[in-house]
C-alpha positions as CSV (number, residue, x, y, z in Angstrom):
1,M,-64.4,22.8,65.0
2,D,-64.2,20.8,61.8
3,V,-60.5,19.9,61.1
4,S,-61.1,17.0,58.7
5,K,-59.6,18.9,55.8
6,I,-57.0,21.0,57.6
7,I,-53.5,19.5,58.0
8,K,-52.0,22.2,60.2
9,W,-54.0,24.1,62.8
10,Q,-54.2,25.1,66.5
11,H,-57.0,25.2,69.0
12,R,-57.5,26.5,72.5
13,E,-60.1,25.2,74.9
14,T,-60.7,26.8,78.3
15,V,-62.4,24.5,80.8
16,T,-65.5,25.8,82.5
17,G,-67.8,24.1,84.9
18,D,-66.5,20.7,86.1
19,A,-63.0,19.3,85.7
20,V,-62.5,17.2,82.6
21,E,-60.1,14.7,81.1
22,A,-57.7,16.3,78.7
23,G,-58.0,13.8,75.9
24,A,-61.8,13.6,76.0
25,C,-62.1,17.4,76.1
26,L,-59.9,18.0,73.0
27,A,-61.6,15.2,71.1
28,A,-65.0,16.8,71.7
29,A,-63.8,20.3,70.9
30,T,-61.9,19.5,67.7
31,G,-63.6,16.5,66.2
32,L,-60.4,14.5,66.3
33,S,-60.6,10.8,67.3
34,R,-59.3,10.0,70.7
35,G,-56.6,8.0,69.1
36,R,-55.4,11.1,67.2
37,V,-55.5,13.2,70.3
38,K,-53.4,10.7,72.1
39,L,-50.9,10.7,69.3
40,A,-50.7,14.5,69.4
41,M,-50.1,14.3,73.2
42,K,-47.5,11.7,72.9
43,Q,-45.6,13.7,70.3
44,G,-45.6,16.8,72.5
45,A,-48.2,18.9,70.6
46,V,-50.6,19.5,73.5
47,W,-50.1,22.1,76.2
48,L,-51.8,23.0,79.5
49,R,-51.9,26.7,80.3
50,Q,-52.8,28.4,83.6
51,G,-52.1,32.1,83.6
52,K,-48.7,32.8,82.0
53,K,-47.4,29.3,82.7
54,R,-47.6,26.6,80.0
55,R,-46.3,23.1,79.9
56,R,-46.6,20.0,77.6
57,I,-48.9,17.2,78.8
58,R,-48.8,13.7,77.4
59,H,-51.5,11.7,79.1
60,A,-55.0,11.7,77.8
61,K,-56.5,11.1,81.2
62,R,-54.8,14.1,82.8
63,T,-57.4,16.1,84.8
64,V,-57.9,19.7,83.7
65,Q,-59.4,22.0,86.2
66,P,-61.8,24.9,85.6
67,G,-60.0,28.0,84.4
68,Q,-57.2,26.0,82.9
69,T,-56.7,26.1,79.1
70,L,-55.8,23.2,76.8
71,E,-53.9,24.1,73.6
72,I,-53.3,21.7,70.7
73,Y,-50.9,22.5,67.8
74,Y,-51.7,20.0,65.2
75,D,-49.4,19.4,62.1
76,E,-50.3,16.1,60.5
77,A,-47.1,15.9,58.5
78,L,-44.9,16.5,61.6
79,L,-46.9,14.2,63.9
80,T,-46.6,11.2,61.5
81,A,-43.0,11.8,60.4
82,T,-40.3,9.4,61.6
83,A,-37.4,11.3,63.2
84,P,-33.8,10.4,62.4
85,E,-31.9,8.7,65.2
86,A,-29.4,10.6,67.4
87,W,-27.0,9.0,69.8
88,C,-25.1,10.0,72.9
89,L,-21.3,10.2,72.5
90,K,-20.5,11.1,76.1
91,D,-22.5,11.1,79.4
92,G,-20.7,13.5,81.6
93,E,-23.3,13.4,84.4
94,H,-23.7,17.2,84.4
95,Y,-24.0,17.3,80.6
96,S,-24.0,14.9,77.7
97,V,-22.6,15.3,74.2
98,W,-24.7,14.1,71.3
99,F,-24.5,13.5,67.6
100,K,-27.5,15.2,66.0
101,P,-28.2,14.0,62.4
102,A,-29.3,16.3,59.7
103,G,-33.1,16.8,59.7
104,L,-33.5,16.6,63.4
105,L,-34.4,19.7,65.4
106,T,-32.3,20.6,68.4
107,Q,-35.4,21.6,70.4
108,G,-39.1,21.0,70.0
109,T,-41.7,23.6,68.8
110,L,-45.3,24.3,69.8
111,Y,-46.3,21.6,67.3
112,G,-44.4,18.8,69.0
113,D,-41.0,17.7,70.3
114,H,-40.7,14.1,69.1
115,F,-38.7,15.4,66.1
116,S,-36.1,16.9,68.4
117,L,-32.8,16.0,70.0
118,E,-34.2,17.4,73.3
119,R,-36.9,14.7,73.4
120,K,-34.6,12.0,72.2
121,A,-32.4,12.7,75.2
122,E,-35.3,12.8,77.6
123,L,-36.3,9.3,76.5
124,H,-32.7,8.1,76.6
125,F,-32.4,9.1,80.2
126,A,-35.9,7.8,81.0
127,G,-37.0,11.1,82.3
128,V,-34.7,11.1,85.3
129,R,-32.6,14.1,84.1
130,H,-33.6,17.5,83.1
131,I,-32.6,18.4,79.6
132,H,-31.4,21.9,78.8
133,P,-30.0,22.7,75.3
134,V,-27.3,25.3,75.8
135,H,-26.7,25.9,72.1
136,R,-28.4,24.9,68.8
137,L,-27.6,23.5,65.4
138,D,-29.8,24.3,62.4
139,R,-32.2,21.5,61.5
140,E,-30.2,20.9,58.3
141,T,-26.8,20.8,60.1
142,A,-25.5,17.5,61.5
143,G,-22.9,17.2,64.3
144,L,-22.1,17.7,68.0
145,V,-24.5,19.2,70.5
146,I,-24.1,19.6,74.2
147,L,-27.1,19.2,76.5
148,A,-26.9,20.3,80.1
149,H,-28.6,18.4,83.0
150,G,-29.8,20.7,85.6
151,R,-30.0,24.5,86.0
152,K,-26.6,25.0,87.5
153,S,-25.0,22.9,84.7
154,A,-26.9,24.9,82.1
155,A,-25.8,28.2,83.6
156,A,-22.2,27.2,83.7
157,L,-22.1,25.9,80.1
158,S,-24.2,28.8,78.8
159,S,-21.6,31.1,80.3
160,L,-18.8,29.3,78.5
161,F,-20.6,29.7,75.2
162,R,-21.5,33.3,75.8
163,E,-18.0,34.2,76.6
164,G,-16.5,32.3,73.6
165,R,-14.6,29.8,75.8
166,I,-15.9,26.8,73.9
167,L,-14.1,26.0,70.7
168,K,-16.5,25.0,68.0
169,I,-15.2,23.8,64.6
170,Y,-17.4,23.0,61.6
171,R,-16.5,21.4,58.2
172,A,-18.2,22.7,55.1
173,E,-18.2,21.8,51.5
174,L,-18.3,25.1,49.5
175,L,-19.1,26.0,45.9
176,G,-16.0,27.1,44.0
177,E,-12.3,26.4,44.0
178,I,-10.7,28.5,46.7
179,K,-7.0,29.0,46.4
180,D,-4.3,29.1,49.1
181,A,-5.3,26.0,51.1
182,G,-4.1,26.1,54.7
183,E,-4.4,29.9,55.0
184,S,-6.6,31.1,57.7
185,R,-9.1,33.8,56.6
186,F,-11.7,36.0,58.4
187,I,-15.2,37.2,57.3
188,D,-16.4,40.1,59.5
189,E,-19.4,41.4,57.6
190,P,-22.2,42.5,60.1
191,I,-25.3,40.4,60.1
192,E,-28.5,42.3,60.6
193,G,-26.5,45.2,61.9
194,K,-24.7,43.1,64.5
195,E,-21.0,42.3,64.8
196,A,-20.2,38.9,63.2
197,K,-16.9,37.1,62.7
198,T,-16.2,33.8,61.0
199,E,-12.8,32.2,60.5
200,F,-12.2,29.6,57.9
201,V,-9.3,27.6,56.4
202,V,-9.5,25.6,53.2
203,E,-8.5,21.9,53.6
204,G,-8.6,21.0,49.9
205,V,-10.2,21.5,46.5
206,D,-12.0,19.1,44.2
207,P,-11.5,20.4,40.7
208,D,-13.9,17.8,39.2
209,A,-16.8,18.9,41.4
210,G,-15.8,22.5,41.5
211,T,-15.9,22.6,45.3
212,S,-13.6,23.3,48.2
213,T,-13.7,21.8,51.7
214,A,-13.0,24.1,54.6
215,L,-12.9,24.1,58.4
216,V,-14.8,26.9,60.0
217,R,-14.6,28.5,63.4
218,L,-17.2,30.8,64.8
219,H,-16.1,33.8,66.9
220,T,-19.7,35.1,67.2
221,G,-23.0,33.4,67.2
222,R,-25.5,35.0,64.8
223,M,-28.3,33.0,63.2
224,H,-27.1,31.1,60.1
225,Q,-23.8,32.9,60.5
226,I,-21.6,30.4,58.6
227,R,-24.1,29.9,55.8
228,R,-24.7,33.6,55.4
229,H,-21.0,34.7,55.7
230,L,-19.8,32.1,53.1
231,D,-22.6,33.1,50.7
232,M,-21.5,36.7,51.1
233,I,-18.0,35.9,49.7
234,G,-19.4,33.9,46.8
235,H,-18.7,30.5,48.2
236,P,-22.0,29.2,49.6
237,V,-22.3,25.9,51.4
238,M,-23.3,23.1,49.0
239,G,-26.8,22.0,49.4
240,D,-28.0,25.0,51.3
241,P,-31.7,25.4,50.7
242,R,-31.8,29.1,51.7
243,Y,-28.5,30.8,50.8
244,G,-26.5,30.9,47.5
245,K,-27.0,30.2,43.8
246,G,-25.6,27.3,41.9
247,N,-25.0,25.3,45.1
248,K,-28.0,23.0,45.2
249,N,-27.4,19.3,45.3
250,R,-29.2,16.0,46.1
251,F,-27.3,15.3,49.3
252,G,-28.6,18.1,51.5
253,L,-26.6,20.8,53.4
254,R,-22.9,20.0,53.5
255,L,-22.2,21.5,56.9
256,A,-21.3,19.6,60.1
257,A,-20.2,20.5,63.6
258,V,-17.2,18.2,64.0
259,H,-15.3,19.4,67.1
260,L,-16.1,20.8,70.5
261,S,-13.5,21.5,73.2
262,F,-13.4,23.5,76.5
263,L,-12.2,23.7,80.0
264,C,-14.8,21.6,81.8
265,P,-16.2,23.6,84.8
266,F,-17.0,20.3,86.6
267,L,-13.8,18.3,86.1
268,Q,-11.5,21.4,85.9
269,R,-9.6,20.0,83.0
270,Q,-9.7,20.3,79.2
271,V,-12.1,18.1,77.3
272,A,-12.6,17.6,73.6
273,F,-15.2,15.8,71.5
274,T,-15.2,14.9,67.8
275,T,-17.5,13.3,65.4
276,E,-16.9,9.6,64.9
277,E,-14.4,8.4,62.4
278,T,-16.5,5.4,61.8
279,L,-19.2,7.5,60.1
280,P,-19.0,6.8,56.3
281,D,-19.3,10.5,55.2
282,P,-15.9,12.1,55.1
283,I,-17.4,15.4,56.2
284,F,-17.2,14.0,59.8
285,R,-13.5,13.1,59.8
286,T,-11.3,14.5,62.6
287,A,-10.5,18.2,62.1
288,N,-6.8,19.2,62.0
289,L,-6.9,22.1,64.5
290,S,-3.3,23.1,63.7
291,L,-4.6,24.7,60.4
292,F,-6.0,27.6,62.6
293,R,-3.1,29.8,63.4
């Protein structure tokens, strides 16, 4: 397989005959240098499949048995990109709360996981804790993410999200000057035929920029729900690369998850998490929850 002029590709190699080392096998099969194969493995782009089970492997000397299949998903741009840094705000043993910067994936893909919060957390905890994302933020969205540690923790937290018992508040900078600041409003237009409900309240208006800042609360969890709903009412999120017209900027998507609170199933008391006031961008300032009535 000649991959010298291809920047994104995938290849599967099923081992026959004798057992082989994963790195050497892929280098021979694809024409990549062993160093490049090692990089792909380190970044989470190489998988070992046996039957229906598939898992990432990271060590070039890993022995692959006959009948097993190696898979490599190679994206030159992704493998060589430097991921923005995330940081842990709270280690609650059963779960941790993280600040995910804009540009970082919540979870990895077939083409790698080094550009994901999930992998950042694995490295932070030195591999001694299982990492289970129980909700996601879009890659372009910054803010708070909860990661569960262990299956029981993941099940308990997933149940809270599914039942709407975790309060999630976002802040968004929107195109247009929206009147009646402080008044809670609802958008309940279906998304892809499914029920969707978004609540928002305007905090303030910037007449010079022609924008409004709003706090947003999700009552359902459809894909890109906030971005799609606000675009539907003619006030798309500033910097959104996918939705809206006249809302493009040079700062990126102006949407952040700034507050999470819930009754902790492990401590049996209410807990709350906010983005840090020390962050220079005002979009991360503490949300005034009393605006939601």
